[in-house]
C-alpha positions as a printed Julia matrix, in Angstrom:
280×3 Matrix{Float64}:
 104.12  -103.05   17.76
 102.32  -103.61   14.34
  98.75  -101.62   13.43
  96.11  -103.78   12.55
  95.16  -103.96    9.13
  91.77  -104.75    7.02
  92.58  -105.71    3.56
  90.65  -103.89    0.57
  90.57  -104.11   -3.3
  92.65  -101.26   -3.23
  95.32  -102.49   -0.91
  95.3   -102.04    3.0
  93.72   -99.77    5.24
  94.34   -99.59    9.23
  91.61  -100.83   11.42
  91.39   -97.83   13.54
  90.47   -95.66   10.06
  87.81   -98.2     8.75
  86.5    -97.84   12.44
  86.21   -93.94   12.29
  84.93   -94.13    8.91
  82.06   -96.44    9.69
  81.34   -93.98   13.0
  81.09   -91.0    10.22
  78.44   -93.15    8.2
  76.95   -93.67   11.39
  76.67   -90.57   12.32
  75.83   -89.07    9.04
  72.74   -91.58    8.77
  71.39   -90.78   12.17
  71.35   -86.67   11.73
  69.47   -87.41    8.02
  67.21   -89.64   10.14
  66.58   -87.3    13.03
  66.05   -83.84   10.65
  62.31   -83.44    9.96
  61.92   -81.61    6.36
  60.77   -78.25    6.91
  56.47   -78.23    6.17
  56.11   -75.01    7.15
  53.63   -73.22    4.97
  55.39   -69.72    4.09
  52.58   -68.74    1.88
  48.88   -68.53    3.19
  45.75   -66.83    1.9
  42.49   -66.69    3.69
  39.28   -65.4     2.62
  35.32   -65.38    3.75
  32.07   -64.68    2.53
  29.15   -63.93    4.7
  25.85   -63.4     3.79
  22.62   -62.58    5.72
  19.07   -61.61    4.33
  16.48   -61.27    7.42
  12.95   -60.17    7.4
  10.26   -59.22    9.87
   9.46   -55.76   11.33
  12.89   -54.96    9.92
  14.13   -56.34    6.79
  18.01   -56.52    6.69
  20.62   -57.52    4.09
  24.38   -57.84    4.63
  27.15   -58.95    2.78
  30.6    -59.06    3.91
  34.05   -60.3     2.27
  37.36   -60.29    3.83
  40.8    -61.67    2.4
  44.38   -62.13    4.27
  47.64   -62.52    2.67
  50.71   -63.66    4.98
  54.0    -64.48    3.75
  56.22   -65.71    6.78
  59.94   -65.92    7.34
  62.11   -66.98   10.03
  62.33   -63.43   11.48
  59.91   -61.77    9.06
  56.19   -61.75    8.52
  54.62   -59.66    5.86
  50.55   -59.52    5.69
  47.86   -57.83    3.62
  44.39   -57.67    4.24
  41.14   -56.36    2.57
  37.42   -55.87    4.14
  34.1    -54.9     2.23
  31.04   -54.94    4.21
  27.76   -53.38    2.59
  24.33   -53.56    4.49
  20.92   -52.3     3.97
  17.53   -51.96    5.82
  14.33   -51.57    4.54
  15.93   -50.96    1.56
  18.05   -48.13    2.34
  21.89   -48.42    2.55
  22.71   -48.49    6.22
  26.73   -49.45    6.32
  29.11   -49.06    3.37
  32.93   -49.56    4.58
  35.93   -50.81    2.98
  39.4    -50.96    4.48
  42.81   -52.35    3.24
  46.2    -52.21    4.66
  49.68   -53.73    4.92
  51.68   -54.85    7.73
  55.65   -55.91    8.25
  56.79   -57.81   11.53
  60.45   -58.5    12.39
  61.11   -60.78   15.26
  64.22   -61.06   17.09
  65.6    -64.15   19.02
  63.68   -63.06   22.2
  59.85   -61.97   22.64
  60.3    -58.44   21.47
  59.23   -57.31   17.79
  59.24   -54.6    15.73
  56.24   -53.33   12.93
  55.31   -51.0    10.4
  51.99   -50.93    8.94
  49.97   -48.6     6.54
  46.07   -48.57    6.48
  43.73   -47.07    4.25
  39.48   -47.08    5.02
  36.64   -45.61    3.68
  33.26   -45.42    5.74
  30.41   -43.41    4.49
  27.85   -43.6     7.14
  30.95   -42.43    9.83
  30.93   -39.57    7.71
  34.62   -40.56    6.41
  35.52   -40.15    2.81
  38.89   -41.63    3.1
  41.49   -42.02    5.79
  45.11   -42.95    5.54
  47.45   -44.43    8.56
  50.8    -44.78    8.25
  52.88   -45.81   11.87
  55.43   -48.13   13.5
  55.73   -49.79   17.3
  57.09   -52.23   19.34
  55.4    -55.86   19.84
  56.03   -57.98   23.25
  54.75   -61.59   23.78
  53.65   -61.36   27.07
  52.49   -65.35   27.29
  53.57   -68.34   24.93
  52.16   -71.64   25.81
  50.65   -74.15   23.95
  47.07   -72.98   24.19
  47.5    -69.79   25.51
  49.4    -66.54   23.16
  49.19   -62.85   24.32
  50.95   -60.56   22.4
  50.65   -56.29   23.1
  51.88   -53.73   21.19
  52.57   -50.25   21.53
  53.22   -47.27   18.83
  52.26   -44.31   17.23
  50.85   -43.43   13.84
  50.35   -40.22   11.34
  46.92   -39.83   10.12
  45.04   -37.93    7.25
  41.3    -38.15    6.8
  38.8    -36.32    4.79
  34.99   -36.35    5.74
  32.23   -36.08    3.26
  31.88   -32.49    3.77
  35.29   -32.27    2.31
  36.77   -30.73    5.33
  40.15   -32.82    6.13
  42.42   -33.24    9.29
  45.77   -34.7     9.92
  46.9    -35.56   13.36
  49.33   -37.92   15.34
  47.77   -40.82   17.21
  49.05   -43.12   19.63
  48.12   -47.05   19.16
  47.82   -49.76   22.28
  46.7    -52.99   21.09
  46.62   -56.85   22.27
  46.09   -59.95   20.29
  44.96   -63.08   22.72
  44.84   -66.32   20.56
  43.58   -69.79   22.54
  44.15   -72.79   20.61
  41.53   -75.79   21.44
  43.68   -77.9    18.84
  45.69   -78.03   15.52
  44.35   -75.7    13.09
  40.99   -74.78   15.8
  41.16   -71.4    17.84
  39.75   -68.68   19.36
  41.14   -65.3    18.47
  40.71   -61.54   20.24
  42.02   -58.23   18.86
  41.56   -54.84   20.66
  42.91   -51.68   19.35
  43.15   -48.17   20.82
  43.98   -45.13   19.1
  43.8    -41.58   21.01
  44.4    -38.73   19.15
  47.65   -37.34   20.73
  46.78   -33.66   19.75
  43.16   -33.77   21.48
  43.39   -35.97   24.21
  39.43   -36.2    24.56
  39.21   -37.59   20.7
  40.01   -41.54   20.29
  38.48   -44.6    18.66
  38.6    -48.26   19.47
  38.35   -51.38   17.55
  37.33   -54.88   18.45
  37.66   -57.96   16.67
  36.7    -61.71   17.9
  37.47   -65.11   15.41
  36.52   -68.31   15.96
  38.3    -71.03   13.42
  37.75   -74.6    13.03
  38.68   -76.98   10.39
  35.63   -78.16    8.23
  36.7    -81.88    8.11
  39.9    -83.82    8.94
  40.4    -84.76    5.04
  40.4    -80.69    3.97
  43.07   -79.22    6.69
  43.59   -76.26    4.84
  39.94   -75.28    4.85
  38.08   -73.82    8.02
  34.7    -72.0     9.05
  35.83   -68.83   10.41
  33.24   -66.62   12.63
  34.08   -63.18   13.1
  32.43   -60.1    14.79
  34.18   -56.61   14.82
  33.02   -53.43   15.91
  34.49   -49.6    16.8
  33.46   -47.07   18.61
  34.39   -43.11   18.63
  34.42   -40.56   21.47
  31.79   -38.09   22.04
  34.54   -35.4    21.2
  35.09   -37.13   17.59
  31.42   -36.73   16.87
  31.41   -32.89   17.86
  34.43   -32.52   15.67
  31.93   -33.98   12.64
  29.15   -31.82   13.72
  31.28   -28.43   13.47
  32.49   -29.62   10.36
  29.26   -29.95    8.72
  28.02   -26.52   10.37
  31.48   -24.76    8.91
  30.63   -26.48    5.43
  27.12   -25.0     5.64
  28.21   -21.75    6.34
  30.73   -21.55    3.42
  27.95   -22.3     1.01
  25.6    -19.92    2.62
  28.38   -17.18    2.21
  28.79   -18.64   -1.52
  25.01   -18.47   -2.04
  22.29   -20.95   -2.86
  22.14   -23.1    -6.28
  18.73   -23.14   -7.91
  17.26   -26.07   -9.65
  19.0    -25.49  -13.17
  22.29   -24.62  -12.12
  21.99   -20.98  -11.32
  23.15   -19.26   -8.21
  20.96   -17.01   -6.11
  23.06   -14.61   -3.86
  22.7    -14.44   -0.29
  20.3    -12.08    1.12
  21.59    -8.62    1.08
  23.56    -8.49   -2.23
  22.55    -6.54   -5.02
  23.59    -9.03   -7.74
  21.0    -11.03   -9.39
  21.06   -14.56  -10.52
  24.0    -15.92  -12.17
  24.0    -18.83  -14.58
  26.7    -21.42  -15.27
């Protein structure tokens, strides 16, 4: 039985071979046509500025600035943020906050993820001169739907803080957090973040942070630009306030033991001492 052939410039090719070559070429073309180009933006930078000036019975001026950078890969997410809030009431400063942090997330094929973070903040009106936090934990994606997305996190972190009274404290803290996002449409969503930080060494001491954001694109042309309305709050336990009060009393006690300073820089010893004033 003779095999059918197809004449070519270089000779003859069996017909079944040309059919196989044609099938391979068609499959390659179909695969190339079905493959979508990777349009994912691996690097994302967002920044916001808010200014408020109100007058009436009370004159309030507030300036808030925040910046966030994200570098996203198929399994990894690296994030960095900076937040600054400064406010004054009737000409006197009433808020002074600086916060910055780094975070890395690794996600497996399922819903489980691992994170590590380090934070720094300074809040003068909360009697915090500086505070550092280093922590790690696990995250789990509870709900992953087109419109609803809910993630929970559980971990621990080590906290080192210094008060304005030059009193330091270090302790181990737990961390429980949740992030919920409701998507209205592409690039438009509402996001809420809650964070609970209990002191594992003093169970009556804790902190809670809450933040809500509403994001929407400015126009159909500038899809990468968005308007963000956000609000955040932090509350602390009464035990934390008592600890700060104790720190202030301890600081004043040490000051009284060492003596009282005069206007010209001298030191007047505490009562009962035989020493005279000394000059630096």
